[in-house]
C-alpha positions in Angstrom: -24.7 -49.5 32.2 -24.3 -51.8 29.2 -21.8 -51.4 26.3 -24.4 -50.0 23.9 -25.3 -47.2 26.3 -21.6 -46.3 26.8 -21.0 -46.2 23.0 -24.0 -43.9 22.6 -22.7 -41.7 25.3 -19.2 -41.3 23.7 -20.4 -41.2 20.0 -20.5 -37.6 18.6 -23.7 -36.3 17.3 -23.9 -37.3 13.6 -25.1 -33.8 12.4 -22.5 -32.1 14.4 -19.9 -34.4 13.0 -21.1 -33.8 9.4 -21.1 -30.0 10.0 -17.6 -30.1 11.4 -16.3 -32.1 8.4 -18.0 -29.6 6.0 -16.4 -26.7 7.9 -13.0 -28.3 7.8 -13.4 -28.9 4.0 -14.4 -25.3 3.3 -11.6 -24.0 5.5 -9.0 -26.1 3.6 -10.4 -25.0 0.3 -10.2 -21.3 1.3 -6.7 -21.7 2.6 -5.6 -23.4 -0.6 -6.9 -20.5 -2.7 -5.3 -17.9 -0.4 -1.9 -19.7 -0.6 -2.0 -20.0 -4.4 -3.1 -16.3 -4.7 -0.4 -15.1 -2.3 2.4 -17.2 -3.7 1.7 -17.1 -7.4 4.1 -14.2 -8.0 6.9 -15.6 -5.7 10.2 -14.6 -7.2 8.7 -11.9 -9.4 10.9 -8.9 -9.6 9.4 -5.4 -9.3 12.0 -4.1 -11.7 12.6 -1.0 -9.7 16.3 -0.8 -10.2 18.2 -0.1 -13.5 20.4 -3.2 -12.9 17.3 -5.5 -13.1 16.3 -4.4 -16.6 17.0 -7.2 -19.1 17.6 -9.7 -16.3 15.7 -12.9 -15.8 14.7 -14.6 -12.5 13.5 -18.1 -11.8 9.8 -18.7 -11.1 9.6 -20.1 -7.6 6.9 -22.6 -8.3 7.2 -23.7 -11.9 10.6 -24.5 -13.3 9.3 -24.3 -16.9 8.7 -20.5 -16.3 10.8 -17.5 -15.5 10.4 -13.8 -14.9 11.8 -11.2 -17.3 12.4 -7.5 -16.4 11.7 -5.4 -19.4 10.7 -2.0 -18.2 11.7 0.1 -15.1 9.0 0.2 -12.4 6.9 -2.3 -14.2 6.7 -5.8 -12.5 8.5 -8.6 -14.4 6.7 -10.5 -17.1 6.1 -14.3 -16.7 7.7 -16.2 -19.6 7.2 -19.9 -20.5 10.0 -22.0 -21.7 9.3 -24.0 -24.8 7.6 -27.4 -24.3 9.9 -29.9 -22.7 12.3 -27.4 -21.3 13.0 -25.9 -17.9 14.6 -22.6 -16.9 18.1 -22.9 -15.4 18.9 -19.6 -13.7 22.6 -20.3 -13.5 22.8 -20.6 -17.3 20.0 -18.0 -17.8 18.3 -20.2 -20.4 15.8 -22.9 -20.9 17.3 -26.4 -21.0 16.1 -30.0 -21.4 14.5 -31.4 -18.3 17.1 -34.2 -18.2 19.8 -31.5 -17.7 17.9 -29.5 -15.1 19.3 -29.3 -11.6 17.1 -27.8 -8.9 18.6 -24.9 -6.9 16.9 -23.1 -4.1 15.4 -20.0 -5.6 16.7 -16.6 -4.5 14.7 -13.4 -4.4 15.4 -10.7 -6.9 16.8 -7.3 -5.7 13.3 -5.8 -5.7 10.2 -7.8 -5.2 6.7 -7.3 -6.8 
């Protein structure tokens, strides 16, 4: 058997290879959408306890946002910091990015 015959024997079918690549791409796209949909509210309080009302909680994926509990039994509202600022949970306020220090986010007492 010559080298060319061996290469043909071990080379995957081109159509199968293209189909596999398309399937992998679609699977990755679907997984990305699911991850974003599932985690978009991470850190959001359900505001089910009186102690949460009026409290703020850090947004787990965007430091320029935070969650605000306004009403009992109504999930927290997403609030944007003004442009150029990030929410610092330890200070409970939006501060300049240059002063921002990342801290591992903690979950609120009740979760939406």
